[in-house]
N, C-alpha and C positions, 0 to 999 in steps of 0.2 A: 253370476255376471254374464251380461250380453255385450261385452265391449267390441266384438267382432261382427255385430249385426250389420248385414249388408255387405260383407266383405265376401269375395270368392277366393278361396285358398287351394292351391295345388300342392299334393304331397307325393312325392316319388318314394318308392319302397314302402308303400303304405300298408302292406299286408301282415307284417309282424313287427314286434319290437318296438323301437322308438318311433317308427313311421306309424304304426297302428295307433299307439297311444297319442300321438300328436294329432292324428286324424281325428280321434275321438274328442280330444280336449278342444281343438279348434272348433268342431261341430257344436260342442256344449256351450261354447262361448258365443255361438249365434252364426258363425261362418257357413257358407255353402261349400262343401269339400269335394275336391276332385281327386280321386285316389288312382295312382298309377302303380302297378305292380307286375313283376314278370310271372309271379305264380297267380294264375287267374283265380283259383278257388280261394286263396287267402285275401287276395284284393276283394273279391266279392263279399267275403265274410265281414270284412271291416265296414263295407258300405251297409251290409244288414244290421250290424251292431249300432251304426250310427241312426240309421231310419228307425230302428226298434227303440231307441231312445228319443225319438221325436226330432231328430235332426235332419238336414239335407245333405245328401252325397251321391255321387256317382263314380263308377269304375270304367276304366279302359286298361286292356293288358297293355304294359309298357316294357319294353327293353331298352333301357337308356344308353345301351351301345349302338343303338339304331337311331340314328337321327330322324328318320321319317316317323318312328314311334313317338319321339319327343314332340315334333310337330303336330302329330295328331292328337296326343294328349292335351296340348295346349288348345287346339281347336275345339276338341270336345268340351273343354271348360267353357269357351266362349259361346259355343253353340247350345250348351245345356243352361248356363247360368248368365251368360251375356257380358262377362268381363272377367278379369283376373287381377286381384289386388295384391296378392302375396303367394309366395311359393317357397316350400320347404324341400330343398334338393338333399334328399335322405338316403337315396338308394346307394349301396356300397356293399362290397365283399371284402373278406379278410384275407383270402388267398391261403397260401401254403407257408409254413414257417420253415426257414432255411437260413444259414449264415450267408454273408455277402457272396463269399467266395463259392459256396455250393448252391446258390439259388439258380433259377432257370429263366431263360428268356421268356418262356410261355407264361410262368407265374407273373412276371412283371408285367407283360402286355395285359394278360387278364385283368389284372388289378387297376392298372391305370385307365383301361378302355371304360371301366364302371366308374371308378372313384374319381377320376380327373377329367377325361374326355366328356363322361356323361353329365357331370356338373357343368363344365364348361358350355356344352352344347344346350342344356336346359337354360342356363343363364342367358345365352346369346338370344334365344327366342323370346324369353321372358322380358329381357331388357327392350328389346325391339318393341314389343308390345306396349310395355308400360311407358316408354317414352313418349308414345304418340297418344297416351290415355290417363295422363296426369300423374304418373308416378306409381310407386308401390314399394313393397318390402320383399327382399329375397334373403332367405336364410339358408346356408349351407351347413350340412352336417359333417364337421371335421372331427377332431378327438384330440385327448391329450397326447396321442402319437403325433399330432401335428406341432406339438410344442417341444416335445423331447424325444430321445431315442430309446428304443427297446431292441435288445440283442434278438437276433433271429427273426425279425420282423421288417426287414430293410424296405421291401418294396411297399408294405402297407404304410409304414412311417413316412416314406418319401411321397406316397400319394397323398396322404393327409397335410404334410407341409405344403404340398402343392395346392391343395383346396384353400388353405389359409392364404397363400400368396394370390391366388385368383380372387378371393373375396376381397382382399385389401386394395388390389389393383382396380376391380370393378367399382368398388365403393369410390375411389378417388376419380374415376372417369365419369360416374353418373350420379353422384351425390347431388351436385348443383342442378340436376334435371328431375330431382324429386324421386329419386329411387335409392333407398337405403339397403345396402348390401352388408350383411353381417354373417357371423357363423356361430354354432354352439360346438364346444369342444368337450364331449362327455369323458368322464373317467370310466372305469369298468362298470358297464350297466347289465342288469339281470335279462340277458336276451338270448335267442337262439345263437346269435353269432357269438356271444360269450362262451356258451356251451361248446361251440365248435373250437374256439380258441383254446380252451382250457383242456380238451380232450386229444388235441393233436399230439402225436408221440407219446401217448399214455403218460401225459404230465399229471399224475394223480394229485399232486400236492399244489398245482399252479393256482386253483381257485382260492385256497387257503392263504397262499403267499400273497395274491391280489388283495384279498380283504385286509391283510396287515400293512399293506402299502397305502391304505386310505386311512388318514388319521381319524376320520369320523367312525371308523370301526366296523364298516359293512360295505358292500356293493350297492351301487345306485339302482334306482328303479326307472324305468322308461317314463313313468308319468312325471318324474321330476325334471327330466328333459323337455317333456312336452310343455311344461310350465314356462320355461325359458322361451320356447318357440312361440308360444301364445303371446308372451310378452314383446317379443320382437315383432310380432305381426301388428300388434295394437299401437295406438297413437301415444301410449304413454312412453314409449321408446323412440320418439320422433327426432330426438338429438343423438341417437346412437348410430354410428356410422363407421363400417370397416373394422368392426371390433370381433374379437373371439370371446364369447361368453363361456367361461370354463366353469363346468358344472362336474366337479370331480372328488368332493368329499375331502378336499385338502390334499390330494395326491400330489399336485404340482407345487404345493406350498413348502414341501419339504426341501 
C-alpha cells in the first residue's frame, strides 16, 4: 500500500523502538521520512534501513530540549524534500522511579523538558508551517500513563497527561485551519524504554506483572503502534481530530 505517496513526514526519537518502527512503516507506505534523534548512530541506522528497503529518508541529530535543534530539523525537512505534511512527535524519556514525596526536582525537570516542552516546541513550529501550506497531520506519542495513574511514576504520568492536554488544545485551535492533531497512547510495548522501566530497582517480576495486566495476554510490538501512526498520517483518518488512539491490548478496558 502506498497511501502516503508524496507526503513528507518528520519523526522525532526515530532511532529506536516505536520511533524507528514508525519511520520504517511510513517509508514503506511511500512517505519521505525525516528522522530526528539524539543518538546519531541510531538515527543514521534507521535511515540506512529505510534506504536499503528502497525508501526515502534523511537524518539530522536532534535534541528536542533545544528549540534551535527542532527548528533545524524542520528546516532540514524543507530543504531536503520541499515540504512537511505530517509529524510524529515521538521523542520521550521515562526518567527515574520514585514516589511523589521522594521524587526530585531534577527528575521532574528532565522529564518535562523532553516529554512536554519538546512536544510543545515541535508542534509550535510544525503548526506555523502547516497553517501557511495547506494543513497537515500531527501525531504526539502519549501513553496509557496519560489516561490513568501508576504508582512511583508521577513525573512520567504527569508529563503524558500534559501531552494529551496539549494535543486536545492544539486540535481545537487549528482543526478549522486544516491541521489534525491527535495522539497515540501505547500500552506496554517491547522497546528499550520498557527494558529500562522493568529493571529499575531490580523489579524482577515487573515484566511478568505487566503482561498479566494486558487482557490480550502479551506486551505490544512497536510495529503495532506504527500502524496507528501511519493511519493517522493518511487521508483515511481525515475526520479524526483531538483524539487519543489507545493501542494497549485492553489494558485500560479493565
